Every structure is written in structure tokens, then in C-alpha cells.
C-alpha positions, -999 to 999 in steps of 0.1 A, spaced: 685 -726 205 716 -741 224 722 -774 230 749 -799 249 770 -795 219 778 -758 225 785 -770 265 807 -798 250 826 -774 226 831 -748 250 846 -774 274 864 -788 251 882 -756 239 891 -747 278 905 -785 280 881 -794 306 873 -831 309 839 -834 309 811 -862 303 774 -852 289 746 -871 297 718 -867 274 680 -870 281 649 -872 254 632 -844 273 651 -816 297 641 -832 333 620 -802 350 630 -811 386 662 -814 404 648 -848 418 642 -861 384 676 -850 374 694 -866 401 671 -899 394 681 -902 357 718 -898 365 715 -923 399 725 -895 424 706 -877 451 695 -841 446 725 -828 472 748 -838 446 738 -822 416 737 -784 407 709 -763 393 710 -729 374 686 -704 381 682 -671 362 672 -641 380 667 -605 368 680 -581 395 675 -541 385 673 -553 347 703 -575 342 707 -613 344 721 -632 374 728 -670 370 728 -687 404 742 -720 412 725 -737 440 726 -777 453 698 -795 438 680 -798 470 685 -760 478 663 -730 471 676 -694 460 671 -671 493 659 -638 477 669 -617 507 703 -630 504 707 -625 469 693 -592 470 722 -583 498 749 -597 475 739 -581 448 733 -548 468 696 -546 447 663 -540 460 646 -556 431 652 -591 419 631 -616 405 629 -648 386 636 -649 351 607 -657 327 606 -684 308 612 -664 274 640 -643 293 657 -677 298 658 -688 266 666 -652 252 697 -647 276 710 -679 280 701 -696 244 685 -730 264 655 -744 278 642 -740 312 652 -774 327 686 -772 306 704 -745 313 742 -750 320 762 -723 339 787 -722 309 786 -715 271 756 -691 274 743 -667 245 749 -638 266 779 -630 292 758 -630 326 770 -627 364 771 -657 380 765 -659 418 771 -695 439 776 -701 475 815 -698 483 829 -736 487 800 -742 468 776 -752 495 786 -732 526 793 -695 538 786 -667 516 774 -652 485 795 -638 463 796 -630 421 819 -636 393 819 -618 357 819 -649 331 837 -639 304 828 -658 271 
């Protein structure tokens, strides 16, 4: 299983300044994660893994927001989109549910987020690992 050390090493290799906050247990809600960091849910990002036509897609959304399945289907031009199971999250990303970062994943996945991060339209980016 991957850990914050993998995230640190990935970011350091890319020359990205960062700070890692450790918790004894993964916060299982964005409200809990925000509280641990002294932030509001609007100030954090959550990563949610979906399976679209058999392929993984990691979505990044503001902690207080939810993924709109209809919009995600439209952006992906997909008729079949579902949330990944706990087992799929671990197998595809290498991380447990509630502790999935958008980088240093076990396997390359498409990443979707809202342009400008919070507003306008969805688009996808293939992450090269």
C-alpha cells in the first residue's frame, strides 16, 4: 500500500514545494479532514475514483461539493459511470479510501476537475507517471 512518503517523493522529484499533514487515521469525511487542518470544507479538495466504461477516472472536487454524475458522463462521453469500490480504489490508486491523493498513484488514471478548479466546465487530463 502507498503512503504519504510516496506523495512526498513524487512532489520532491518534481520540485514542487509542499507540506504533508499526517493523521493517525484517514479522515473519512471532508468535514473531518477540514477540521483537522483548521479549514472549511470549501478550502480542501477531495479525490473520488469512478469507473467509466471500465476505465478509472479520478475526480477532484471542492470538499463541500459532490460530483454530478450526469455532467461527468457528458464530459467523458460515457453512458456507464459508477463509483469505484473500496477494493478498486486500493488496487488502482494504491491508497485507501479517504487517503487518496491526486498524484503518486499506483497506475496512471484520467483526472477530471472543474476548470478554474471550482467553476465553469469539466475537462480531463491524462496524468503521466
